[in-house]
C-alpha positions, 0 to 999 in steps of 0.5 A, a space after each residue: 224282267 221287273 221294273 223298280 219304280 223309283 218316282 221320277 224313273 222305272 229301271 228294268 233290272 235283273 236280279 238272280 242268284 242266292 240272297 245270302 251270296 256276295 253281290 255283284 252289280 254290273 252298269 252297262 255302256 252308253 247306247 248298250 243295255 244290260 244284256 251285254 253282260 250275258 256272255 260274261 255272267 254265263 261264265 262266272 261262279 254260281 254262287 254269287 248274287 247279280 244285279 244288272 240293269 238298264 240306265 235310265 234312257 235305255 233298254 226296258 227302262 223309262 226315258 225322262 226327258 233329257 238332259 240328265 246329270 251324273 247325280 241322277 245316274 248314281 241316284 237311280 243306282 243307289 235307289 235300286 240297290 236299296 230296293 234290292 236290299 244290296 250292300 257291300 257290292 263288287 260293282 262292275 262299270 263299263 264306259 259311263 257305267 264305270 264312271 257311275 261306279 266311281 261316283 257311288 263308291 265316293 258317296 256310298 262305300 256302304 254299297 260298294 266294298 271293291 270296284 271294276 272300272 272297265 274302258 272308263 276314266 275319271 273324265 271322258 273326252 271333252 264337252 266340246 266332243 259330246 256337244 258335236 255328238 249331241 248336235 249330230 245325233 238330233 240331226 240325224 238320229 242313232 244311225 248318224 253316229 252309230 258306224 263312227 261309234 262303233 268303229 272306235 269300239 271294236 278292232 278292225 278285224 271285227 268290223 264285219 263280224 256278227 258280233 259288230 252287227 248285233 251291237 249296231 243294232 243294240 246301239 241304234 235302237 237306243 233312245 235319242 232322248 236317252 243317249 242325249 241325256 247320258 251324253 250331257 251327263 258325261 260331258 258334266 263330269 270330272 271325277 279326278 279329284 273324287 276318285 283319287 280319295 277312294 280307298 277300296 280294291 279296284 281293278 281297271 280293265 282296258 282293251 289295246 283296240 279302245 278308241 273311246 277310252 284308250 289304255 293310257 286314260 284307263 290306267 291314269 284312272 286307276 292310278 288315282 286309287 292307291 294299290 289299284 290292279 290294271 289288266 290289258 286285254 289283247 284283240 278287244 276294244 271298248 266293249 269286251 264283255 261283248 267280244 271277249 267275255 271269257 278273258 273278261 269273266 276269267 280276270 272278274 272271277 280272278 278279282 273276286 277271289 283276291 278281294 275275298 268276294 268269292 271263296 278261293 
């Protein structure tokens, strides 16, 4: 996959689909990379243009020194979309990716015409919680936080599954500096006021077993956007694109049709 050199960071990205097709941009969760969307992309219509990428500090992207701000992450995506000549996108963000989606929509409505906010919120946890997590990470590295994180991400019934094991591998190979940088960005973000000013089609997706961003938190954020939709997926937690890709892709396709982003 190519690297986009944005000056202070190089982002690993993938751009597929017809150049004149409606664009859909995907932003992944903390401690993962763009591969979490692969099973979903396999189930989407082919007549769309898809952009996926690794956040700074994640996957194949470069790792600038921590801490990062949410403004850094939003600016990264803004420049990447400009590099790829993408406008009027449907932007799908999961967890920290959903926070980036909110901030980008507030800043650049020319780039975002509709939002899917999955397993995310206008504010996630508290600065104190993030500080404790970062302290644990500095002492023990990614393995020190992986089990606790994944048990909040997955239903108990999936804890011994191959999907859980593969996600643990993905999480534990995340660069510590990159993870710390993005933790700092989340800790410093409260989008309740900016998100309440958004006026665009929006869909919220939550998992019944999500211990990181519970359904009520996701719903509360979507309620800030007039006319938004909300979907609760059963038997999944924080990362439905990984363990419920069929249901996620089905709901996303339906929303694309509802918003005119995809012909019915």
